[in-house]
Residue, then its C-alpha position, 0 to 999 in steps of 0.5 A: m476556546r481551549i477545549l475546542f483547540a484541544l479537541s481539534l489537536l486530538v483529531v489531527i493527532s489520531g488521524c495521523a496514527t500509522t496503525s489506523g486504516t481500513n480492514p481487509v475484505v475477506g470473501y469467497s470466489g463464486f468462480d472456484n470458491a477460493k478464499t480471497v483477501s484484499i486491502n485498499p492501498h494505504g499511504n507510506a511514510c510520506a514526506s510530501m503531498v505526492c505520496t506512494g502507498l500499497g494495498a494487496q490482493w490474494s486468492s487461495s487458488r494461488p496461495e504462494s502469490a499476491i498482487l501488490i497494488v502500488q498507488v501514487f496519491n495526489e497526482y495522476a501519473t502513469i506508473s511505468r514500474a516499481e521497486l522495493n528496497i528491503d533491508g538493502k536488497k532491491v526487488t523489481l516488481s512485475s506488472v500484472q496490468a498494462v495500464t495505470d488506473f486513475s481515480s474518477p475526476s470527481s473524486v476528492m483525491r487524485e489517485s493512480s494505481k497499478g497491480f504488481g505480482v509478487q510472491m507472498s515471501v516478499i510481503e513477509d520480508i516487508l513485514s519482518a524488515k527494519s527498512v523498506w522503501l518503495r520507488v514508483y517510476t512515472p514519466t516525470g521521474y520517480v516518487e519514493d517513500p519508506i514503508i518502514d525505516g527504523e522507528k518510522d512506520s506507515k499506514a501501508f506497513h500496518a495494512l499489510s500486517r492486517f492483510m497477512a493476518s487475514v490470509k493466515s486465518 
């Protein structure tokens, strides 16, 4: 019985590791042969069941910019806008799509996502900052979580790090 408990605890602890997650997908566009890199949204350092996350997309055809995929997990909510607070500097993100995407009703988890255009320097600022928070506005208010805050980091932070490594390779 103790072995079963220990194994269960190990699975739970390893499942919560902030460095785990999916790798970026690297490809080449059939349209213009540009290198493309994308990573699915990963969760921020969430304090509740409704949680924010980030993913990203990039193309070498526009190397100075990217799309941050802002996500709200465990809720269907229209995303009206999003802001970052990077070491005290507030950055309002610019939407690149008119409507919020929702996961399929048959999905295991409710997910809402929307793309926002950013300069690559914003992602670099996130990765070099001591404190970064994401605030996502919905019709019922906002949801906010840290991407990194001192010693507390997130799966999204490490996913963006893997994303940038693939962009630069």
